[in-house]
C-alpha positions as CSV (number, residue, x, y, z in Angstrom):
1,X,0.0,0.0,0.0
2,X,2.8,2.4,1.0
3,X,4.6,1.4,-2.3
4,X,1.6,2.2,-4.3
5,X,1.1,5.6,-2.7
6,X,4.7,6.6,-3.3
7,X,4.4,5.6,-6.9
8,X,1.3,7.8,-7.4
9,X,3.0,10.8,-5.8
10,X,6.1,10.2,-8.1
11,X,3.9,10.1,-11.2
12,X,2.0,13.3,-10.3
13,X,5.3,15.1,-9.7
14,X,6.6,13.9,-13.0
15,X,3.5,15.1,-14.9
16,X,3.6,18.5,-13.1
17,X,7.3,19.0,-14.0
18,X,6.7,18.0,-17.6
19,X,3.7,20.3,-18.1
20,X,5.5,23.3,-16.6
21,X,8.5,22.7,-18.9
22,X,6.2,22.5,-21.9
23,X,4.4,25.7,-21.0
24,X,7.7,27.6,-20.5
25,X,9.1,26.3,-23.8
26,X,6.0,27.4,-25.6
27,X,6.1,30.9,-24.1
28,X,9.8,31.3,-25.1
29,X,9.0,30.1,-28.6
30,X,6.2,32.7,-28.9
31,X,8.5,35.5,-27.7
32,X,11.2,34.5,-30.2
33,X,8.6,34.4,-33.0
34,X,7.4,37.9,-32.1
35,X,10.9,39.3,-32.1
36,X,11.7,37.7,-35.5
37,X,8.6,38.9,-37.2
38,X,8.9,42.5,-38.5
39,X,6.2,44.9,-37.6
40,X,3.4,45.2,-40.2
41,X,3.5,48.6,-41.8
42,X,0.1,49.8,-43.2
43,X,0.2,50.6,-46.9
44,X,-3.2,52.4,-46.9
45,X,-2.9,56.0,-47.9
46,X,-4.4,58.6,-45.6
47,X,-7.9,59.7,-46.6
48,X,-7.7,62.3,-49.3
49,X,-10.1,65.3,-49.3
50,X,-12.8,64.9,-51.8
51,X,-12.5,67.1,-54.9
52,X,-15.8,69.0,-55.1
53,X,-14.9,71.3,-58.0
54,X,-17.2,69.4,-60.3
55,X,-20.1,69.6,-57.8
56,X,-20.2,73.4,-57.8
57,X,-23.8,74.6,-58.2
58,X,-25.0,78.1,-58.7
59,X,-28.3,79.8,-59.5
60,X,-28.2,83.4,-60.7
61,X,-30.4,86.1,-62.3
62,X,-29.5,89.3,-64.1
63,X,-31.2,92.4,-65.4
64,X,-29.5,94.9,-67.6
65,X,-29.5,97.4,-70.4
66,X,-29.2,96.3,-74.0
67,X,-27.9,98.2,-77.0
68,X,-26.9,97.3,-80.5
69,X,-27.9,97.3,-84.1
70,X,-30.1,95.0,-86.2
71,X,-31.4,94.6,-89.8
72,X,-34.9,93.3,-90.4
73,X,-35.1,93.0,-94.2
74,X,-34.5,89.3,-94.2
75,X,-36.6,88.4,-91.2
76,X,-39.6,87.4,-93.2
77,X,-42.0,90.3,-92.3
78,X,-45.5,89.7,-93.6
79,X,-48.6,91.9,-93.7
80,X,-50.3,94.2,-96.3
81,X,-46.9,95.4,-97.6
82,X,-44.8,93.6,-100.2
83,X,-41.6,91.9,-99.0
84,X,-39.3,94.4,-100.7
85,X,-41.0,97.3,-98.8
86,X,-38.4,96.9,-96.1
87,X,-35.3,96.9,-98.2
88,X,-35.1,100.5,-97.2
89,X,-36.2,102.3,-94.1
90,X,-36.0,100.6,-90.7
91,X,-35.7,97.2,-92.4
92,X,-32.3,98.1,-93.8
93,X,-30.9,98.4,-90.3
94,X,-31.3,100.6,-87.2
95,X,-29.8,101.0,-83.7
96,X,-31.7,99.1,-81.0
97,X,-32.0,99.6,-77.2
98,X,-33.9,97.9,-74.5
99,X,-33.8,95.6,-71.5
100,X,-32.4,92.1,-71.0
101,X,-33.4,89.5,-68.4
102,X,-31.6,86.3,-67.7
103,X,-31.9,83.4,-65.3
104,X,-29.1,80.8,-65.2
105,X,-28.0,77.5,-63.7
106,X,-24.2,76.9,-63.5
107,X,-23.0,73.4,-62.7
108,X,-19.2,73.3,-62.3
109,X,-18.2,75.2,-65.5
110,X,-21.3,74.5,-67.6
111,X,-23.8,77.4,-68.0
112,X,-27.5,77.0,-69.0
113,X,-29.3,80.2,-69.7
114,X,-32.9,81.2,-70.4
115,X,-33.6,84.9,-71.1
116,X,-35.8,87.5,-72.6
117,X,-34.9,90.6,-74.7
118,X,-37.2,93.6,-75.0
119,X,-35.8,96.0,-77.7
120,X,-37.0,99.0,-79.6
121,X,-35.4,100.3,-82.8
122,X,-34.2,103.9,-82.6
123,X,-34.9,106.0,-85.6
124,X,-36.8,109.1,-86.9
125,X,-39.9,108.4,-89.0
126,X,-39.0,111.1,-91.5
127,X,-35.7,109.3,-92.2
128,X,-37.5,106.2,-93.3
129,X,-40.0,107.9,-95.7
130,X,-39.7,106.3,-99.2
131,X,-41.9,105.6,-102.2
132,X,-42.9,102.1,-103.1
133,X,-45.0,100.7,-105.9
134,X,-48.0,98.8,-104.8
135,X,-51.3,98.1,-106.6
136,X,-49.7,99.5,-109.8
137,X,-49.4,102.9,-108.1
138,X,-46.7,104.9,-106.2
139,X,-47.4,105.1,-102.5
140,X,-45.6,106.9,-99.7
141,X,-44.4,104.7,-96.9
142,X,-42.9,105.7,-93.5
143,X,-42.0,103.5,-90.5
144,X,-43.2,104.7,-87.2
145,X,-42.0,102.1,-84.7
146,X,-40.2,98.7,-84.6
147,X,-40.4,96.4,-81.6
148,X,-38.4,93.2,-81.1
149,X,-38.7,90.8,-78.3
150,X,-36.7,87.5,-78.2
151,X,-36.8,84.4,-76.1
152,X,-33.3,83.2,-75.7
153,X,-31.7,79.8,-74.8
154,X,-28.0,79.5,-74.1
155,X,-25.5,76.7,-73.4
156,X,-21.9,77.6,-72.6
157,X,-18.8,77.4,-70.5
158,X,-17.1,79.6,-68.0
159,X,-13.7,79.7,-66.3
160,X,-12.2,81.6,-63.4
161,X,-9.8,84.4,-64.3
162,X,-9.3,85.3,-60.6
163,X,-11.2,84.9,-57.3
164,X,-13.8,87.5,-58.3
165,X,-13.7,87.4,-62.1
166,X,-15.2,84.7,-64.4
167,X,-15.1,84.7,-68.2
168,X,-17.8,83.0,-70.2
169,X,-18.9,82.0,-73.7
170,X,-22.4,80.9,-74.7
171,X,-24.0,79.6,-77.8
172,X,-27.4,81.3,-78.0
173,X,-30.5,80.4,-79.9
174,X,-33.1,83.2,-80.1
175,X,-36.7,82.9,-81.1
176,X,-37.4,86.5,-82.3
177,X,-40.8,88.2,-82.5
178,X,-40.7,91.4,-84.6
179,X,-43.4,93.9,-85.2
180,X,-43.0,97.0,-87.5
181,X,-45.7,99.7,-87.5
182,X,-45.7,101.9,-90.7
183,X,-47.9,104.5,-92.4
184,X,-48.9,103.9,-96.0
185,X,-50.0,107.3,-97.2
186,X,-52.5,108.0,-94.4
187,X,-53.2,104.4,-93.4
188,X,-51.5,102.7,-90.5
189,X,-50.3,99.2,-91.3
190,X,-48.5,96.5,-89.2
191,X,-46.0,93.9,-90.4
192,X,-44.8,91.1,-88.2
193,X,-42.5,88.0,-88.3
194,X,-41.3,85.1,-86.1
195,X,-37.8,83.8,-86.8
196,X,-35.0,81.8,-85.2
197,X,-31.4,83.1,-85.1
198,X,-28.4,81.3,-83.6
199,X,-25.6,83.4,-82.2
200,X,-22.6,83.6,-79.9
201,X,-22.2,85.5,-76.7
202,X,-18.9,86.4,-74.8
203,X,-18.5,88.3,-71.6
204,X,-17.2,88.6,-68.1
205,X,-18.7,88.5,-64.6
206,X,-17.2,90.5,-61.8
207,X,-18.3,89.9,-58.2
208,X,-18.6,93.1,-56.2
209,X,-20.0,91.9,-52.9
210,X,-20.8,88.4,-51.6
211,X,-23.6,87.1,-53.9
212,X,-23.9,90.3,-56.1
213,X,-22.0,90.9,-59.3
214,X,-21.8,93.1,-62.4
215,X,-21.7,91.5,-65.9
216,X,-20.6,92.9,-69.3
217,X,-21.3,90.9,-72.5
218,X,-21.5,91.1,-76.2
219,X,-23.4,88.9,-78.7
220,X,-24.2,88.7,-82.3
221,X,-25.5,86.6,-85.2
222,X,-25.0,86.5,-89.0
223,X,-28.7,85.9,-89.3
224,X,-30.1,89.4,-89.5
225,X,-27.4,90.3,-89.1
226,X,-27.5,91.8,-85.6
227,X,-25.1,92.5,-82.8
228,X,-25.6,93.8,-79.3
229,X,-24.0,94.4,-75.9
230,X,-25.4,94.5,-72.4
231,X,-24.4,95.8,-69.0
232,X,-26.2,93.9,-66.3
233,X,-26.3,93.5,-62.5
234,X,-27.3,90.3,-60.8
235,X,-27.4,88.0,-57.8
236,X,-26.3,84.5,-57.2
237,X,-27.2,81.6,-54.9
238,X,-24.5,79.1,-54.4
């Protein structure tokens, strides 16, 4: 019995010593492995700030004065007068003046414009007096007034010249409504036309205070022909 008890104690001691040795060896092996393994260096680049230059969005509206010159002889005026009645007079060309209204959406550097022109021709009636042949007789014709209003659509680009100055170029398509009032002898007659004229517009926009700016532009078209310039003020929401 005593021999058996001693054998059991000896076996337990042997197992304890063996287990302790194994644990110590495993810990030393783990430490050696950690020392031999180089630290892992992250290759991920730091988060870059998002480029929002293409997300720039701006709404703006302008109102300004319009001035220029236009010819109406080829605009297709129709009414009681023959087509060649406007080869002279106001139809041959006259200065124009009026108002220009625009609203616009700008996305990044792309511009989309819708606008209205209200323009009157500037001339003296006596300077347009001429003689035309109508109904096999000579008649006296004078132009009294010419009014043009146009619905304009534009698509263009703009770029920044400085922090406060932006340059732009627009391709403009105008639906033009023209009315000419004349006097044939002692009778008042009206001629009118509706036409479409593509054109090009160039200009600069200068910010003067926060959301307010001043704009100077010039545009023209070979269909007419006509050319005009405008000085406008406006506001923007960004």
